[in-house]
C-alpha positions as CSV (number, residue, x, y, z in Angstrom):
1,M,37.5,98.2,81.4
2,A,41.1,97.4,82.1
3,S,42.3,94.1,80.7
4,A,43.4,91.5,83.1
5,A,47.2,91.1,83.6
6,P,48.5,88.1,81.8
7,S,48.9,85.1,84.1
8,R,52.5,84.0,84.8
9,D,53.4,80.4,84.5
10,P,55.6,79.5,87.5
11,G,57.6,77.2,85.2
12,T,58.6,79.8,82.7
13,D,62.1,80.2,84.2
14,A,62.8,76.5,83.8
15,P,63.5,76.7,80.0
16,V,65.9,79.6,80.6
17,M,67.9,77.5,83.1
18,Q,67.7,74.4,80.8
19,N,68.9,76.5,77.9
20,L,71.9,77.8,79.9
21,F,72.9,74.2,80.7
22,S,71.7,72.7,77.5
23,S,75.2,71.7,76.5
24,P,78.6,71.2,78.2
25,G,80.0,74.2,76.4
26,K,77.3,76.6,77.6
27,R,77.5,75.2,81.1
28,S,81.2,75.7,81.2
29,V,80.9,79.3,80.1
30,V,78.3,80.0,82.7
31,L,80.3,78.3,85.5
32,C,83.5,80.2,84.4
33,L,81.6,83.5,84.6
34,L,80.3,82.6,88.0
35,L,83.8,81.9,89.2
36,V,85.1,85.3,87.8
37,A,82.1,87.2,89.3
38,A,82.6,85.6,92.8
39,T,86.3,86.3,92.7
40,L,85.9,89.9,91.7
41,A,83.1,90.5,94.2
42,L,85.2,89.1,97.0
43,Y,88.4,91.1,96.2
44,N,86.7,94.3,95.0
45,P,87.8,96.2,98.2
46,V,91.5,96.0,97.1
47,N,91.0,98.8,94.6
48,R,91.0,101.1,97.7
49,H,94.1,99.5,99.3
50,P,97.5,101.1,99.4
51,F,100.9,99.7,98.7
52,V,102.0,97.9,101.9
53,N,105.4,98.6,103.6
54,Y,106.5,95.0,103.1
55,D,108.4,94.5,99.8
56,D,106.0,96.7,97.8
57,D,108.6,99.4,97.9
58,R,111.4,97.2,96.6
59,Y,109.2,95.6,93.9
60,V,107.4,98.8,92.8
61,T,107.3,102.2,94.5
62,E,111.1,102.6,95.1
63,N,112.3,100.5,92.2
64,L,113.5,102.9,89.5
65,H,113.7,100.1,86.8
66,V,110.2,99.0,87.4
67,R,108.8,102.6,87.7
68,S,110.3,103.4,84.3
69,G,107.9,101.1,82.6
70,L,108.6,98.7,79.7
71,Q,111.8,100.3,78.5
72,K,114.5,98.4,76.7
73,E,116.8,98.9,79.7
74,T,114.1,97.6,82.1
75,L,113.8,94.4,80.0
76,R,117.5,93.9,80.1
77,W,117.7,94.5,83.8
78,A,114.7,92.2,84.5
79,C,116.4,89.3,82.7
80,T,119.7,89.7,84.5
81,T,119.0,90.9,88.0
82,T,118.7,88.8,91.1
83,E,117.3,91.5,93.3
84,Q,115.0,90.3,96.1
85,A,117.1,87.1,96.2
86,N,115.4,85.6,93.2
87,W,115.6,85.4,89.4
88,H,112.1,86.1,88.2
89,P,112.2,88.3,85.0
90,L,108.5,87.8,84.1
91,T,107.5,89.1,87.5
92,W,109.6,92.2,87.1
93,I,108.2,92.8,83.6
94,S,104.6,92.4,84.8
95,H,105.2,95.1,87.5
96,A,106.9,97.3,84.9
97,L,103.8,96.9,82.6
98,D,101.6,97.9,85.5
99,C,103.7,101.1,86.1
100,Q,103.5,101.8,82.3
101,L,99.7,101.5,82.5
102,F,98.8,102.8,86.0
103,R,101.9,104.7,87.2
104,L,101.9,104.5,91.0
105,N,98.2,104.2,91.5
106,P,97.9,101.1,93.7
107,A,94.4,100.3,92.5
108,G,95.6,99.2,89.1
109,H,98.4,97.0,90.5
110,H,96.0,95.4,92.9
111,F,93.4,94.8,90.2
112,T,96.0,93.0,88.0
113,N,96.6,90.5,90.9
114,V,92.8,89.9,91.2
115,L,92.3,89.4,87.5
116,I,95.2,86.9,87.3
117,H,93.8,85.1,90.4
118,A,90.4,84.9,88.8
119,L,92.0,83.5,85.6
120,D,93.9,80.9,87.6
121,A,90.6,79.7,89.1
122,V,88.9,79.5,85.7
123,L,91.9,77.5,84.2
124,L,91.9,75.2,87.2
125,F,88.2,74.4,86.7
126,L,88.6,73.9,82.9
127,L,91.6,71.6,83.4
128,L,89.9,69.4,86.0
129,Q,86.6,69.2,84.1
130,G,88.4,68.4,80.8
131,A,90.5,65.7,82.4
132,T,87.8,64.1,84.6
133,G,84.5,64.9,82.8
134,C,83.2,65.9,86.3
135,P,82.0,69.5,86.2
136,W,80.7,69.9,89.7
137,P,83.7,68.6,91.7
138,S,85.9,70.6,89.4
139,L,83.9,73.7,90.1
140,M,84.2,73.1,93.8
141,V,88.0,72.8,93.7
142,A,88.2,76.0,91.6
143,A,85.7,77.8,94.0
144,L,87.7,76.8,97.1
145,F,90.9,78.0,95.4
146,A,89.3,81.3,94.4
147,L,87.6,82.0,97.8
148,H,89.7,80.3,100.5
149,P,91.2,82.8,103.1
150,I,94.7,81.3,102.8
151,N,95.0,82.8,99.3
152,V,94.2,86.4,100.4
153,E,97.8,87.2,101.0
154,S,98.9,86.1,97.5
155,V,96.2,88.3,95.9
156,A,96.0,91.3,98.2
157,W,99.8,91.8,98.4
158,I,101.1,93.5,95.3
159,A,104.6,92.1,95.8
160,E,103.2,88.6,95.6
161,R,102.4,89.0,91.9
162,K,105.0,86.3,91.4
163,T,102.8,83.7,93.1
164,V,99.6,84.3,91.0
165,L,101.6,84.8,87.8
166,S,103.7,81.6,88.2
167,M,100.4,79.7,88.9
168,L,99.0,81.0,85.6
169,F,101.9,79.5,83.6
170,F,101.8,76.3,85.7
171,L,98.2,75.7,84.8
172,L,98.8,76.6,81.2
173,A,101.6,74.1,81.1
174,L,99.3,71.5,82.7
175,G,96.7,72.2,80.0
176,A,99.4,71.8,77.3
177,Y,100.4,68.5,78.9
178,D,96.8,67.3,78.7
179,R,96.7,67.9,75.0
180,Y,100.1,66.2,74.6
181,A,98.9,63.2,76.6
182,R,96.0,62.8,74.2
183,K,98.2,63.0,71.1
184,P,101.9,62.8,71.9
185,E,103.8,65.0,69.5
186,V,107.1,66.9,69.7
187,I,105.5,70.2,69.2
188,G,103.0,69.6,72.0
189,Y,105.8,68.6,74.4
190,L,107.8,71.7,73.4
191,A,104.7,73.8,74.4
192,V,104.7,72.2,77.8
193,C,108.4,72.9,78.3
194,V,108.1,76.6,77.2
195,L,105.1,77.3,79.4
196,Y,106.8,75.6,82.4
197,A,109.9,77.6,81.8
198,L,107.8,80.8,81.8
199,G,106.3,79.7,85.1
200,L,109.8,79.3,86.6
201,M,110.7,82.8,85.3
202,A,107.8,84.1,87.3
203,K,108.5,82.3,90.6
204,P,110.4,79.0,91.2
205,M,107.7,77.7,93.5
206,V,106.4,75.6,90.5
207,I,109.7,73.7,90.5
208,T,107.8,70.4,91.3
209,F,105.8,70.5,88.1
210,P,107.4,67.2,86.7
211,F,106.4,65.5,89.9
212,V,102.8,66.9,89.6
213,L,102.7,65.5,86.0
214,L,103.5,62.0,87.3
215,L,100.6,62.3,89.7
216,W,98.4,63.7,86.9
217,D,99.3,60.6,84.8
218,Y,98.1,58.4,87.6
219,W,94.9,60.4,88.1
220,P,92.9,61.8,86.3
221,L,94.6,60.8,83.0
222,R,95.2,57.2,84.1
223,R,98.1,56.9,81.7
224,M,99.9,55.1,84.6
225,F,98.7,51.6,85.6
226,P,95.5,51.9,83.6
227,E,92.4,50.0,84.6
228,K,88.8,50.0,83.5
229,H,86.7,52.2,85.7
230,E,83.3,53.6,85.5
231,N,84.6,57.2,86.1
232,A,87.3,57.0,83.4
233,P,88.0,60.4,81.8
234,P,86.5,61.3,78.5
235,G,88.7,61.1,75.4
236,E,91.7,58.9,74.9
237,Y,94.9,59.1,77.0
238,P,97.2,56.4,75.7
239,A,98.7,54.4,78.5
240,A,102.4,54.0,78.9
241,P,104.9,52.0,81.1
242,F,106.0,53.8,84.2
243,F,109.6,53.9,83.0
244,W,108.6,55.8,79.8
245,L,106.4,58.2,81.8
246,A,109.3,59.0,84.1
247,L,111.8,59.3,81.2
248,E,109.3,61.7,79.5
249,K,109.8,64.1,82.4
250,V,113.6,64.3,82.2
251,P,113.7,67.5,80.1
252,L,111.4,69.1,82.6
253,L,113.5,67.9,85.5
254,I,116.5,69.5,83.8
255,L,114.6,72.8,83.8
256,S,113.8,72.3,87.5
257,A,117.4,71.6,88.3
258,A,118.6,74.7,86.5
259,S,116.0,76.8,88.2
260,A,116.9,75.4,91.6
261,L,120.6,76.2,91.1
262,I,119.8,79.8,89.9
263,T,117.4,80.3,92.8
264,L,119.8,79.0,95.4
265,K,122.7,81.1,94.1
266,A,120.4,84.2,94.0
267,Q,119.2,83.6,97.6
268,R,122.7,83.0,98.9
269,A,123.9,86.2,97.2
270,G,121.0,88.1,98.7
271,G,121.6,86.8,102.2
272,A,118.2,85.1,102.3
273,V,119.5,81.6,103.1
274,R,120.0,81.0,106.8
275,S,123.2,79.4,107.9
276,V,123.3,75.9,109.4
277,M,124.6,77.4,112.6
278,E,121.4,79.4,112.9
279,Y,119.0,76.6,112.0
280,S,120.4,73.0,112.2
281,L,119.0,70.2,110.0
282,G,117.1,68.8,113.0
283,V,115.5,72.2,113.7
284,R,114.5,72.6,110.1
285,L,113.0,69.1,109.9
286,Q,111.0,69.6,113.1
287,N,109.7,72.9,111.8
288,A,108.8,71.3,108.4
289,I,106.8,68.5,110.1
290,V,104.9,70.9,112.4
291,S,104.3,73.4,109.5
292,C,102.8,70.6,107.3
293,A,100.4,69.8,110.0
294,R,99.6,73.4,110.6
295,Y,98.9,73.9,106.9
296,V,96.3,71.1,107.0
297,G,94.7,72.8,110.0
298,K,94.6,76.1,108.2
299,A,92.9,74.4,105.2
300,V,90.1,73.4,107.5
301,W,90.1,76.3,110.0
302,P,91.8,79.3,108.3
303,W,92.1,81.6,111.3
304,P,94.1,83.5,112.4
305,L,96.2,84.3,109.4
306,A,99.2,86.6,109.2
307,P,101.7,87.7,106.6
308,M,104.6,86.3,108.7
309,Y,104.9,83.5,111.2
310,P,108.2,83.6,113.0
311,H,110.5,80.6,113.0
312,P,110.4,78.8,116.3
313,G,114.1,77.8,116.2
314,D,114.8,75.0,118.6
315,T,111.8,75.9,120.9
316,L,109.4,73.3,119.4
317,N,108.0,70.9,122.0
318,H,108.9,67.3,121.2
319,A,105.3,66.2,121.9
320,T,104.1,68.7,119.3
321,V,106.5,67.4,116.7
322,A,105.5,63.8,117.5
323,A,101.8,64.6,117.3
324,A,102.3,66.3,113.9
325,C,104.4,63.5,112.6
326,C,101.8,60.9,113.7
327,M,99.0,62.9,112.0
328,L,100.9,63.1,108.7
329,L,101.8,59.4,108.8
330,I,98.2,58.3,109.5
331,I,96.8,60.4,106.7
332,T,99.5,59.1,104.3
333,G,98.8,55.5,105.3
334,L,95.0,56.0,104.8
335,V,95.3,57.5,101.4
336,V,97.7,54.7,100.3
337,L,95.3,52.1,101.5
338,A,92.5,53.9,99.7
339,R,94.4,54.0,96.4
340,R,91.3,52.5,94.7
341,H,90.1,56.1,94.9
342,R,93.0,57.5,93.0
343,Y,92.1,61.1,93.7
344,L,93.0,60.6,97.4
345,P,96.7,59.7,97.1
346,V,97.0,62.2,94.2
347,G,95.5,65.0,96.2
348,W,97.6,64.2,99.3
349,F,100.9,63.8,97.5
350,W,100.2,66.9,95.5
351,F,99.9,68.8,98.8
352,L,103.0,67.3,100.3
353,G,105.1,67.3,97.2
354,T,104.5,70.8,96.0
355,L,105.1,72.1,99.6
356,V,108.6,70.6,99.8
357,P,110.4,73.6,98.1
358,M,108.8,76.0,100.5
359,I,108.7,74.0,103.8
360,G,112.1,75.3,105.1
361,L,114.4,72.3,104.5
362,V,116.6,75.0,103.0
363,Q,115.6,77.9,105.3
364,V,115.0,81.2,103.5
365,G,114.2,84.2,105.6
366,A,112.9,84.2,109.1
367,A,109.5,82.6,108.6
368,A,108.4,79.2,109.8
369,M,105.7,79.1,107.1
370,A,103.6,81.5,105.0
371,D,100.1,81.6,103.7
372,R,101.4,82.4,100.1
373,Y,103.3,79.0,100.2
374,A,99.9,77.2,100.2
375,Y,98.7,78.7,96.9
376,L,99.7,75.7,94.8
377,P,99.8,72.9,97.5
378,F,96.2,73.4,98.7
379,I,94.8,72.4,95.3
380,G,95.6,68.8,96.3
381,L,93.6,69.1,99.5
382,F,90.7,70.7,97.6
383,I,90.7,67.8,95.2
384,M,90.5,65.3,98.0
385,L,87.5,67.1,99.5
386,A,85.7,67.8,96.2
387,W,85.9,64.2,95.0
388,G,85.8,62.5,98.4
389,L,82.5,63.9,99.7
390,P,80.4,62.9,96.6
391,E,82.0,59.4,96.8
392,W,81.1,59.2,100.5
393,S,77.5,60.3,99.7
394,R,77.1,57.8,96.9
395,Q,78.2,55.0,99.2
396,R,75.4,56.0,101.6
397,H,72.9,56.4,98.7
398,L,72.5,60.1,99.4
399,K,71.3,62.2,96.5
400,A,74.0,64.6,95.2
401,V,71.7,67.5,95.7
402,W,72.1,67.1,99.4
403,L,75.7,68.1,99.1
404,A,74.9,71.4,97.4
405,A,73.7,73.2,100.5
406,P,76.7,72.3,102.7
407,A,79.1,73.1,99.8
408,L,77.5,76.6,99.3
409,A,77.6,77.1,103.1
410,L,81.3,76.2,103.2
411,L,82.1,78.6,100.3
412,L,80.1,81.4,102.0
413,A,81.9,80.8,105.3
414,F,85.3,80.9,103.6
415,S,84.2,84.1,101.7
416,I,83.3,85.8,105.0
417,V,86.6,84.9,106.6
418,S,88.5,86.0,103.4
419,R,86.7,89.4,103.4
420,R,87.6,89.9,107.0
421,Q,91.3,88.9,106.4
422,L,91.3,91.2,103.3
423,A,90.3,94.1,105.5
424,Y,93.6,93.9,107.4
425,W,95.5,94.6,104.2
426,S,93.7,97.9,103.8
427,N,96.0,99.7,106.2
428,N,99.6,99.1,107.2
429,V,99.1,99.9,110.8
430,L,96.1,97.6,111.0
431,L,97.9,94.8,109.2
432,W,100.9,94.7,111.5
433,S,99.0,95.4,114.7
434,H,96.9,92.4,113.9
435,T,100.0,90.3,113.0
436,I,101.5,91.1,116.4
437,Q,98.3,90.1,118.1
438,V,98.0,86.7,116.5
439,T,101.8,85.7,116.5
440,H,104.4,85.7,119.2
441,D,107.9,87.3,119.3
442,N,107.4,88.6,115.8
443,F,110.3,91.1,115.3
444,V,109.4,91.5,111.5
445,A,105.9,92.6,112.4
446,E,107.3,95.0,115.1
447,D,109.7,96.5,112.5
448,N,107.0,96.9,109.9
449,L,104.5,98.4,112.4
450,G,107.1,100.9,113.4
451,G,107.8,101.7,109.8
452,A,104.1,102.2,109.1
453,L,103.9,104.6,112.1
454,I,106.9,106.6,110.8
455,L,105.2,107.0,107.4
456,L,102.3,108.6,109.3
457,G,104.7,110.9,111.2
458,R,104.0,109.1,114.5
459,F,107.7,108.8,115.5
460,D,107.3,108.5,119.2
461,E,104.9,105.6,118.8
462,A,107.2,103.9,116.3
463,M,110.3,103.7,118.5
464,P,109.0,101.2,121.1
465,H,108.3,98.8,118.3
466,F,111.8,99.0,116.9
467,Q,113.2,98.5,120.4
468,A,110.9,95.5,120.8
469,A,112.2,94.0,117.6
470,V,115.8,94.4,118.7
471,K,114.9,92.9,122.1
472,I,113.3,89.8,120.4
473,N,116.2,89.5,117.9
474,P,119.4,91.5,118.8
475,W,120.7,90.7,115.3
476,D,117.7,92.2,113.5
477,P,119.3,94.7,111.0
478,V,116.0,96.5,110.3
479,G,115.3,97.1,114.0
480,N,118.9,98.2,114.7
481,L,118.8,100.5,111.7
482,N,115.7,102.2,113.0
483,V,117.1,102.5,116.5
484,A,120.2,104.1,115.0
485,T,118.0,106.5,113.0
486,H,116.2,107.5,116.3
487,E,119.6,108.1,118.0
488,Q,120.6,110.3,115.0
489,Q,117.4,112.3,115.2
490,A,118.0,112.8,118.9
491,G,121.4,114.3,118.2
492,N,123.4,111.3,119.4
493,L,125.4,111.1,116.2
494,K,128.4,109.0,117.4
495,Q,126.1,106.4,118.9
496,A,124.2,106.4,115.6
497,V,127.3,105.8,113.6
498,D,128.3,102.9,115.8
499,L,124.9,101.3,115.3
500,Y,125.1,101.9,111.5
501,L,128.4,100.1,111.4
502,K,126.8,97.2,113.4
503,V,124.0,97.0,110.8
504,L,126.5,96.8,108.0
505,R,128.1,93.8,109.7
506,M,124.7,92.1,110.1
507,T,123.3,92.1,106.6
508,P,124.4,91.6,103.0
509,D,121.0,92.9,101.8
510,A,121.8,95.6,99.2
511,G,118.7,97.8,100.0
512,L,119.3,97.8,103.7
513,R,123.0,98.5,103.3
514,A,122.3,101.4,100.9
515,N,119.9,103.0,103.4
516,T,122.4,102.4,106.2
517,F,125.2,104.1,104.2
518,S,122.9,107.0,103.3
519,N,121.9,107.6,106.9
520,M,125.5,107.2,108.0
521,G,126.5,109.9,105.5
522,A,124.0,112.3,107.1
523,A,125.4,111.5,110.5
524,Y,129.0,112.1,109.4
525,R,127.8,115.4,107.7
526,G,126.4,116.4,111.1
527,L,129.7,115.5,112.7
528,K,131.5,117.8,110.2
529,D,133.3,115.0,108.5
530,P,132.7,115.6,104.8
531,V,135.2,113.0,103.6
532,R,133.5,110.1,105.4
533,A,130.1,111.5,104.6
534,R,130.8,111.6,100.9
535,A,132.3,108.1,101.0
536,S,129.1,106.8,102.8
537,Y,126.8,108.5,100.3
538,E,128.8,107.1,97.3
539,S,128.6,103.6,98.8
540,A,124.9,104.0,99.0
541,L,124.6,105.1,95.4
542,H,126.9,102.3,94.3
543,L,124.4,99.8,95.8
544,Q,121.3,101.7,95.0
545,P,121.6,104.3,92.3
546,A,118.0,105.5,92.9
547,N,118.7,106.3,96.6
548,V,117.2,109.8,96.9
549,H,118.6,110.6,100.3
550,A,122.2,109.8,99.1
551,C,121.7,111.9,95.9
552,I,120.6,114.9,98.0
553,G,123.4,114.2,100.5
554,V,126.1,114.4,97.8
555,G,124.4,117.5,96.4
556,L,124.5,119.2,99.8
557,L,128.2,118.4,100.3
558,A,128.9,119.7,96.8
559,E,127.0,123.0,97.4
560,Q,128.7,123.5,100.7
561,S,132.1,123.1,99.0
562,G,131.1,125.6,96.2
563,D,130.7,122.9,93.5
564,F,127.2,124.2,92.4
565,A,127.2,122.3,89.1
566,T,127.6,118.9,90.9
567,A,125.0,120.0,93.4
568,A,122.5,120.9,90.7
569,S,123.1,117.6,88.9
570,M,122.6,115.5,92.1
571,F,119.4,117.5,93.2
572,S,118.0,117.1,89.6
573,R,118.7,113.4,89.7
574,A,116.9,113.1,93.1
575,M,113.9,115.0,91.8
576,A,113.7,112.7,88.8
577,I,113.3,109.8,91.2
578,Q,111.1,111.3,93.9
579,P,109.9,114.9,93.5
580,T,109.5,116.9,96.7
581,D,109.1,120.6,97.4
582,V,112.3,120.7,99.5
583,G,114.2,119.0,96.8
584,F,113.1,121.4,94.1
585,L,113.9,124.4,96.4
586,L,117.5,123.0,96.8
587,L,117.7,122.5,93.1
588,A,116.5,126.1,92.4
589,Q,119.2,127.5,94.7
590,A,122.0,125.4,93.2
591,L,120.9,126.4,89.7
592,E,120.7,130.1,90.6
593,K,124.2,130.0,92.1
594,N,125.5,128.1,89.0
595,G,124.3,130.9,86.7
596,H,121.1,129.4,85.4
597,P,118.3,131.7,86.6
598,G,115.7,130.5,84.0
599,E,116.1,126.9,85.1
600,A,116.2,127.9,88.7
601,Q,112.8,129.7,88.3
602,M,111.3,126.6,86.7
603,A,112.5,124.5,89.7
604,Y,111.0,127.0,92.1
605,Q,107.7,126.9,90.3
606,Q,107.7,123.1,90.6
607,A,108.2,123.5,94.3
608,Q,105.3,126.0,94.5
609,R,103.1,123.6,92.5
610,I,103.6,120.6,94.8
611,S,104.2,122.2,98.2
612,P,101.4,122.3,100.7
613,N,103.4,124.8,102.7
614,L,106.1,126.6,100.8
615,P,107.5,128.7,103.7
616,E,107.9,125.6,105.8
617,A,109.6,123.8,102.9
618,Q,112.0,126.7,102.5
619,Q,112.9,126.6,106.2
620,A,113.6,122.9,105.8
621,A,115.9,123.5,102.8
622,N,117.8,126.2,104.6
623,R,118.3,123.9,107.6
624,L,119.8,121.2,105.4
625,L,122.2,123.7,103.8
626,A,123.2,125.1,107.2
627,D,124.0,121.7,108.8
């Protein structure tokens, strides 16, 4: 006779849950693991995403210094360069480390971004919980930060490593300040300074850190204007006069000022700062006001989102500016009046204050606003929500458990929107097609969609987008460069040269100028003008030593003039940067003619190994030599 199955007590799971939350330490570990799991689950698809054709090339795939990994020369370059109109050595080093570990496999680069973002969320939770003693509002802030769609751009875009990395050091510095505030000592303050400096070396977006510390002193630390309160934070934070608290931030302000000067100098040198003639102060102020209001809207309704929102210039409607200004003033007035709830003014002024460096008062680039700029500021809005709703429910004598279902529903809704937004980053054509659909007169999106189509060999489809970009902005260097390239491919070499010269007058950007000189060298070579062709190629290599097309161009000119040693040297240099079957065939021929048959055979074997169609590659090499 079979024995009866043992009865199962429906309450046997309760002790397990009670054990998990039996102490604040265990609860914190469980909640941190939940945050990490939710973040990894949301962003898991990025391991199948490619590099995007929007700065990923300049930061990683075509950056010879970064691709070489953590070499001594790379570290020296990272600490001295202002490429990409910024000085952010830690960002360059992190990309070089990824190349050391993953080479050019985008999955590894993407996953590093995701891991740093997850770590940022965990640190944010632990900081808020430690300072307030409130685990559930702290968890809500961290979960909103981890899952909100506005942050998809910063995580899914490899070139935005600088945003997630600078946030990591920002939060570590805030944690060090928390320890210093409990027990003020010189060594603790030095730790704050060092971590803050590292954050600035990743991206200067954290430049408002001293201002955030003053807010942090007001709430949750209550070092400023202390008062007895039932929700006072655990532990002791010795109060201090406002004057001392402000004086305490002076060394950090000096770091901020130094970073601001370095950044402004780098951006001016890189041509990123727009002239006053292009965007007057009035235009910049109007855009800043409207953008602040739009950011608030995107915090509540994060759709549609795009990697680039074109600057409206002087086309903003006065009624729109007035409405945005009134909204911001009303919210500001309300939070000031509600200062008894300190988290409200702190959250609001955190949002406004940390947004100031990125709001366009000094206009950088052609964007009115950007999702990545909200990565730090939105924490303030999340604080207002996560502490405000429980306070509202307590005033109405509602049980806290009734907030759990709406909170989970909100997080689920944001996760669904984030996953949908994440899908657009899986494909360059999809990303820029979507951007064109949800923005207006976006010449950057037109350029990048055209570039994405060219990468797929769809040249005829790409050209209308470049033409559209130039129609929207006649002084768009990228659009004009691509139109010139099309003219060159069509055999209109003189027209192409004229357009290349126009592009050189338009932009100080070293990368664009290098590509323009390289293409112009090819056009001059087609026009049988080897002197100007060589000068153009050498100008390209001066600006960008890793310019493969310029290396090959100089090699072709040398071979045609009978200088086979120089030809072999230049082809070899090109193949070290970007190996191709055509390049190895050119190298093999140059080595053979220079009397190195063994090395020539090795180059030919390399071409055989990587070529999908060797006869076709040989025909292409012969055409290049015949031109």
